[in-house]
LUMLOTOR-391287 format. One record per residue (C-alpha): residue in one letter; x, y, z. Coordinates in steps of 0.25 Angstrom, whole numbers, plus 5000, padded with zeros to 4 digits. Example, Ala and Ser with C-alpha at 12.3 -4.5 7.8 and 13.67 -1.06 7.14 Angstrom:
2
A504949825031 S505549965029 
//
This chain:
962
M524950665025 T525750595036 V525250455042 K525950395054 L526150255053 G526950155062 S528250085056 R527449955054 S526250015047 L527250105039 D528049965036 L526649905031 L526350015023 I527650015015 A527649875014 L526149885007 V526450004998 E527749954992 R526949844987 A525549914985 G524549824978 E525149704982 V524749604994 L525649595006 S525449485015 R525349505030 R526749435032 E527449515023 L526849645029 I527149595043 A528549565038 R528749705033 A528249775046 W528649675056 A529949615052 G530549515059 L529349525069 V528249415072 V526949505072 D525349465072 E524549495059 A523749595068 N524849685068 L524849705054 R523449725053 V523449835063 N524549905056 I523749885042 S522549945049 N523450065053 L523950085040 R522550085034 K522050185045 C523350275042 L523150275027 G521650315028 E521150185022 G519550195020 K519550345019 D518850385005 A518850225003 A520350225002 R521050095002 Y522550065005 I522849925012 V521949805007 N521849675015 L521949555007 P521349435016 G522449315017 R523449395009 G523849535015 Y523849675012 S523949775000 F524049914999 V523149964988 A523150104988 P523950184977 V525350204979 T526150314973 R527650284973 V528650404972 R530050374965 S531350434968 E532150484955 S533050364955 T531650274956 S531150344944 R532450324936 N532450184939 L530950184934 E531350254923 A532350154919 S531350044921 R530450114910 S531550094900 P531849954900 D533149884894 P532849854880 R533449724883 S532449684893 S531149614888 S530449674901 P529349784897 P529349914903 L528849954917 V527750054919 S527650164930 A526550214938 S526150324928 E526050244917 H524950144919 S523850134907 L522650154916 P521550244910 Q521150364919 R520250324930 L518850384933 G518850494941 R517850444950 L517350284951 I516050274956 G515550154963 R516850064960 D517650104973 A517349974980 S517649894967 V519049964965 R519449934979 I519049784977 L519749764964 V521049834969 E521049744981 M520649614972 L521849654962 T522849674973 E522449534978 H522149454966 R522849524955 F521849484944 V520549544945 S519349564934 I518249664935 I517049594929 G515649674926 P514749714915 G515149814905 G515049964909 M515049914924 G516449994926 K517549884926 T518449974917 T518250094926 V518550014939 A519749934934 I520450064930 S520150124945 V520650004950 A521950014941 H522150154945 T521950134959 M523050024959 L524150094951 D525050134961 A524949994967 F525349944955 S526450054953 G525750104940 A525749974933 V524349964929 Y524049934915 Y522549954910 V522249874897 D520949904890 L520549774881 S519149834877 S519749874863 V520549744862 T519749654851 D520849544849 A521149454862 S522449434857 L522849564858 V522549574874 P523949544877 A524549654867 T523549754873 I524049724887 A525449734883 S525149874877 V524549924889 L525849874898 G526649964888 L527349834882 K527949844868 V527949694864 Q528349644852 L527949504855 Q526649434849 D526249394863 P526549504873 K526049424886 L527549394890 S527749554889 I526449584898 L526849474907 T528249534908 S527749674910 L526749624921 G527749544928 V528749654932 R527849734942 R526549734948 T525549784938 L524049794935 L523349764923 V522049804920 L521349724908 D520049804904 N518949744896 C519349594895 E517949544891 H518149534876 L519449474877 I519149394889 D519849264885 E521149324882 T521149434893 A520749324903 A521949224899 L522949334899 A522549394913 E522649254919 W524049234913 L524549374918 Y523949334932 K524749214932 S525949264925 A526149404932 P526049394947 Q526249544948 A525149584938 H523749624943 L522549614933 L521249694933 A520249644922 T518949694918 S517849614910 R516449594908 E516749444912 L517749364920 L519149334915 R518949194922 V520549164924 E521449124935 G521749244944 E520449324941 H519749384952 V518349454948 H517749584952 I516449604947 L516149744946 P514749774951 P513749874947 L513750014952 D512850004965 V511450064962 P510450094974 P509150014976 V507950074970 S507150134981 D506050224983 G506850314993 M507950334984 T508850474987 A509950534978 A510850524990 Y510650364992 A510750344977 M512150424975 T512750324985 F512650224974 P513850214964 A512850194952 I512050324955 Q513450394958 L513850364944 F512650394938 M512450534944 N514050554941 R513750524926 V512450604926 A513250734930 A514450704921 S513450704909 G513050844913 A511650814917 Q511050904928 E510350794935 T510550764950 L510150654958 T508950674967 D508150594976 E507050604966 T507950554954 A508750454963 L508050334960 L508050374945 A509650364945 V509550224954 E508550174943 I509450204932 C510750164939 R510050024943 K509550014928 M511050024924 D511349914933 G512449994940 I513449984926 A514250114927 L514150134912 A512650114912 I512550214922 E513450314916 L512650284902 A511250314909 A511850444915 G512150504903 R510650504899 V510350584911 R510750714905 S509750694893 H508650624901 G508750654915 L508850554926 R507250524925 G507350514910 T508550424911 A507950324920 E506750324911 L507550304899 I508350184905 S507050124909 S506350134895 R507550124886 F508950094890 D509850134879 L511150054878 L511650164868 W511850274878 H513150334877 G514150354888 R515550424887 R516150444874 T517550404879 A517050274885 P517450134878 P516550114866 R516049984874 H515650084886 Q514950204878 T513650134878 L512950014884 Q512649954871 A514149954869 M514549904881 L513549784879 D513949754866 W515349744870 S514949634880 Y513849564870 N514749554859 L515749474868 L514749364870 S514549234863 E513249214855 N512649124865 E512949224876 R512349334868 R511049254866 V511049214880 L511149354884 F510149424876 R509049314880 L509349344895 S508949484893 V507549444894 F507749444909 V507549574915 T508049534929 P508949424934 F508849284931 H509249144934 L510149064924 A509048964922 A508249074917 A509249124908 Q509348984903 W507848974900 V507849104892 A509149084885 T509148934881 D508648894867 A508848794856 V510448844855 L510848884869 T510648784880 Q510448804894 A512048774896 Q512448874886 V511548984892 A512048954906 A513448964900 A513049104893 T512449154905 A513649124913 S514649194902 L513749314902 T513849324917 D515349314916 K515249434906 S514349524915 L513249524905 L512449444916 S512449484930 P512449384941 S511849404954 M511149324966 L509649344969 N509049254981 G510249174981 L510049134967 G511049174955 H510349264944 L510849344931 R510449474925 L510749564914 L511149714917 D510049804912 S510949864901 T511449724896 R509849674896 T509549804887 Y510649764879 T510349604877 L508749624876 A509049704863 K509949594858 L508749494863 A507849574854 E508849574842 S509049424843 G507449394840 E507449304853 L506649404861 N505349324861 A505949194863 V506749244875 S505449324881 R504749184879 K505749104887 L505749214898 A504249194900 E504349044900 Y505449044909 L504549144919 I503349064917 A504148934921 Q504848994932 L503449064938 S502748924936 R503848854944 S503848964955 N502348944956 E502348804959 R503648824970 E502848934976 N501548864977 E502248744984 S502948834993 Q501848924997 A501048795000 T502248745008 D502248885015 R500848885018 D500848745025 V502148795033 M502048945035 G500548975032 D500949085021 Y500049115010 N500349184998 M499249184988 R500149194976 P501549134974 A502649234976 L503449174963 V504849224970 W505549104964 A505249134949 F505649274950 S506949264959 E507649314948 A507549444953 G507149544964 E505749574968 G505549694959 E506249634948 R505749494947 V504749514937 C505449584926 N505649464919 M504249424920 R503749564915 T504749544903 A504149414899 L502749454901 A502849574893 W503449494881 A502249384883 F501249474881 S501849554870 D501549544856 A502749454854 G502549364867 E501749244870 S500349284879 E500249144884 L501649154891 G501249284897 V499949234902 R500649124910 L501849214914 A500849324919 A500049224927 L501349164934 A501849304936 A500549384941 P500649324955 H502049364957 L501749514951 L500649524962 E501649474973 L502649584968 S501449694967 L501749714953 L500249734951 D500049824939 E501049724931 C500349604937 H498949664931 R499649694918 W500149554915 C498949494920 Q498049574913 A498849544900 A498749394902 L497349384905 L497049454891 L497849334884 L497449214893 G497049114881 P497048974887 H497349014901 E495849074903 G495249024915 S496548954920 A497348974933 I498249074925 H497049144921 L496649154935 I498049204941 L498049314930 Q496649354934 E496949354949 A498249434947 L497549534938 A496349554948 I497349574960 S498349664953 A497149754948 L496549754962 L497849804968 T498249904957 R496849954950 S495750024954 N494649944960 G493549934949 D492849824943 E493949784934 V494749734948 R493549674954 D493249594940 S494649544940 I494549494954 E493249434952 R493749354938 A494849304945 L494049254957 R493049184948 L494249114940 A494849084953 R493549004958 T493448944944 L494948884946 N494748854961 D495848934965 H495548974979 E496949034982 R496649134971 E495149144974 L495649194988 G496649284983 L495549344974 L494549364985 S495649444993 G495749524981 L494249544978 H494249584994 I495249694992 F494549744980 M493149754988 I493949834999 E494549924990 V493249964983 G492649974997 H491749854997 S492049805011 H490849725012 A491149654999 A492549635004 V491849575016 E491149475007 V492349434999 S493149415012 R492049305016 R492149245002 S493649235004 I493549165018 E492549075014 L493549025002 A494749025011 R494048935021 S493448845010 V494748815005 D495448815018 S496548935014 P497048975028 A497749095021 G496349125014 I495649135028 V496549215034 M496549315021 S495049315021 E494849345035 W495849465033 M495049505021 L493749495028 G494349585040 C494749695029 A493349695023 Y492649715037 F493749825041 L493349905028 A491849875030 G491849935044 D491949805054 Q493249825061 A492849715071 G492649625059 A493849665053 L494749645066 R494049505067 H494349455053 I495749515053 E496149455066 E495449315062 G496349325050 F497549335058 K497149225068 Q496849125055 A498249165050 A498949125062 A498048995064 R498248955049 G499748995049 V499449095038 T500549195038 K500249285026 V499249295016 D499749375003 M499049384990 Y499849444978 G500749534989 Y499549584996 G499549525011 H498249495018 R498949495031 T499549625029 R498149675025 A497449615037 L498449685047 I498149815040 V496549785041 L496849745056 A497549875059 R496549965053 A495349895059 L496149915073 W496250055071 L494750075067 S494449985080 G495150075089 A496549995091 A497450095085 D498750055090 R498549905087 A498049965073 A499550025071 Q500249915076 V499549815066 A499849925055 R501249915059 Q501249765058 A500749765044 V501649865040 E502949785046 E502349645040 V502249705027 K503749765027 Q504149615031 N503649575016 E503449705009 Q502449654998 P502049784991 M500549764993 N500649735007 V501449855009 F500549945001 V499249885008 A499849865023 E500949965025 L500450075016 L499050085014 Y498250035026 A499250025036 S499450175034 T497950205037 V498050145052 F499250245054 L498350355048 W497150315056 R498050335069 G498650455064 D500050415063 V500650505053 E501950475051 E501650315049 S500550345040 E501450445031 A502550345030 L501550235024 A500950325015 S502350375010 R502650225007 L501250195002 V501550304990 Q502850224988 Y502250084986 V501150134977 S502150194967 R503150074968 Y501949954966 S500949944957 F499849984967 G499150074955 P497950154960 H498550134976 V499250254973 A498050334979 F498250264991 G499550324993 I498950464991 A497850434999 L498650385011 S499550515009 A498350605010 E497950535023 V499150565030 A498950705026 L497650705031 L498350655044 R499450765044 R498250855043 E498850905028 F497450905024 Q497650975010 T498650865006 A497750755011 A496650815002 N497450834990 K497950684992 F496550624995 R496050694982 E497050634974 A496950484980 L495450484979 G495550534965 I496250394961 L495450314971 H494050354967 G494250294953 E494750164959 G493450124966 R494150124980 L492850164987 L493350135002 L494650205000 T493950324993 M493050335005 I494150335015 L494950445007 S493750525005 R493550535020 S494950585022 M494950675011 S493650735016 E494350765029 A495550825022 L494750925014 F493850955026 E495150995034 C495551085022 G494251155022 E493651085009 I492351055017 L491451045006 E492350944999 A492550875011 E491050865013 A490850815000 M491850715000 I491550655014 S490150645010 A490350574997 A491250465004 L490150455015 E489150425005 R489950314998 A490250245010 E488850245015 A488350195001 G489250085002 H489649975014 E490150005027 S491650045028 F492550065040 D492750215036 R491250265036 P491450315051 E492550395046 L491650445034 L490450485043 R491450555053 T492050635042 R490850675035 A490150725048 Q491450815052 I491450875038 G489950885037 V489850975049 V490951065044 S490451075030 G488951095035 C488450975028 L488150905041 D487550965053 P488150935067 H486950845070 A487150765057 A488650765059 K488550705073 A487650595068 M488650555057 L489750555067 R488950465077 H488650375065 S490050365063 I490350335077 E489350225077 L489750165064 A491250165068 N490750095081 I490049995073 Q491249965065 G492149955076 A492950065071 L493350125085 S494350225079 L493350285068 E492350305080 L493350385087 R493450475075 S492050495074 A491750515089 M492850625089 A492150695077 L490850685085 G491350745097 E492050865090 L490650885084 L489950875098 A490950955105 S490851075094 Q489451075100 E489951075114 R489550935116 T490850895122 E490350805133 E489650715122 A490950725113 Y491650685124 A490850565127 I490750505112 L492250525110 A492750475124 E491850345122 V492450305109 Y493850355114 D493750265127 R493550145118 F495050145113 T496150065119 E497250115111 G497750215100 Y497750335110 E498850405103 T498150395089 R497750525083 D496150495085 L496350455099 R497250575103 T496250675096 A494950605104 R495750605117 Q495950765115 L494450785111 I494050705123 E494950785132 A494450905126 W493050875128 H492950825142 P494350855148 A493850805162 A493350675158 W494550655149 E495550675162 K494750585170 Q494750475159 A496250495157 S496550485173 D495750365174 
//
């Protein structure tokens, strides 16, 4: 290909290529292209830019000319030199040195000692490019990283990339097989092709490296680190034309060394919406699937299996060797089986390629290589640190690793050394330094810990450390909350405990605690430590919505209370057990008894804060089982207690509880009054939030307000408030708040309005949340909400099937209110499917249950549906049906539920119109319709408007014109 260049650009290109791989200063380049002239450096920059453009730099990631700030430019692309015959003869002569000369032979470009490079280097292009630039600028670079990360592969790729830049003078020295440090110089001399008779070959090495620009690759230095480091530093100082590239699991720590930490291969974040296409944009997944295909496995990545591959590669910590070994299991176990295998019993003895170096044929061999290089103190510290599942502070390491022999200072020194040797990975979390063991390393060292006989002693120290930190955190959090309430008015009914668990991310921070609890309650553990730790950790588990886990540990601790019976620890455990049971288990006597026991204990200990929290839990229980009037009484008890102890947040919470109870009891005016009073009190008293174990009462109040507004006829304001609740939840996405507000109850407002798209989107998210968090039986809610959306879409058979499935779950859980609501919806779906008799039986049973109990907001709807189905089934004559519909209208009017009044008025009007009594039908419906002031584009009001127009067109036209 012909490239047109100006004379200046051509002069610059020749100068750069002649000394490819070297740095040419701006002054040198200007003197070459503008000899004898004084020009501005801008001219140089413009011509260099043109050169890069003409050469096609950037296309397919190609690099030609590198700018080294403050130093100049360097040509870094491969250069092929074509020699004439005379040049070749001269070169041949140079290969046959004069025997009288002490100079070593030179090497041509075809005689390098490099192993063959990989055909495709996955995920390392950026590192290769960075290393080429570093070597060009600094001459001495070390590639550092844990075993199996791919340091050797990258070093070989860098060396091949720079072959032409060094005219073939690139030498690869594999030190892995050298066991005697004194043989390192002789090994290097041998690779250089030197036949040295002297005992110390260093002088010959220096002479060889001094005659021309060379690149010396020293691979696998860690087991000979002292000798290799000293030799590398001496060569760097003594041979200014020599460039050194070392690979090691720890830094050489000598003059001239510049370090490149080889990062793990990028793995995508775990997410529910993972697709195969997105996963394959990440190098770890590319390598994994590449090796799966190479193994002969007939497994392709799909959207359904993409998350499995991501989880495997994350478990392998992005380490290339570990990913390759895991990929080798797919042929026999499949993707899903491999993922399960790694989660249950990750095997360090899985074999890789037969041709790999022995230390890389299994992870066990790779880790043995590193472990055997450690001192006794380093080994002891390393296997003791394996009790930490997630990142930890140095202070935590010192707590568990220090003993009568190892001092804190020695542990700190060993920890620093282990970090240098890539056996501990440093990171920054929340601005603080942390350490962690890679999963493969932890699996290996856990076995060493078990072999040492120290497992129980180290596990005890972990439990004691967590207890100490959680206790300090509680004290700090309580002080902070007191200040926050004075200044901001915020109210959290339990401490967040973020400080103690700042060692890891939100989803992982409990892993160390889980490990300690499992040991404490095991046969080899100490239950007293377990009881104390469970009491300290339970509020945190509730904060994170780890409800099943909270219930399990509290239950275990309560069975082993011992001397803590009747104490504050007993109360904390009983309270957490009650709340976690309430939110995850069926609403039977066990849940109520658990709450009542905790309430009695709170009153005995005069713990008013916990008593208020438990009263809110009892209120939720009463709501779930459909005892709305009992919920009203519990709310009144709560507000009396809050006022007696002057708790601003308690007063606000109790007002909202009372509003919720009135809403479900069918008193919409009372509901609106108390909900609005709660917001008024919150503003007056500076209470900005009231949270209980991740359950936000403000969020709940907004949802009740939205639902009450819709029932009272304010459909547009209801949607506005529901969307506000959803937006507020997104600002601080507590799982339980999202579940209650955004997904479960906000969705009903949009269902009632007839907003199909919004309802469907929220239903989809509800199903995801139920599966992601410990919301146990709430799976039925997701099914029920999907059924309601299908009903709204007029997909009646789908709706009936889903309602049947949801009710099958809920009937056994004692959720009376919800089963009545869903029974009404299912009867409507069955009716539309032509299943008239089953629909009749279902709606009749639901209405009987409602009338046998107390008032509820849904009774007008039950009466309406019963009348409509009864007429068609023949179980009700038209007269009885009309009487039932009039009763429904009257009851809705008493409740202040204008929207339900409209639905029953439409049903009654249609029945009257079928008897040719359209004037009466028009009068009844128009009177209700005229009381609306908003929401005219919602489904019910549009339908009502169409009926009114059909029944009395003239009157409607006159009303519309007015």
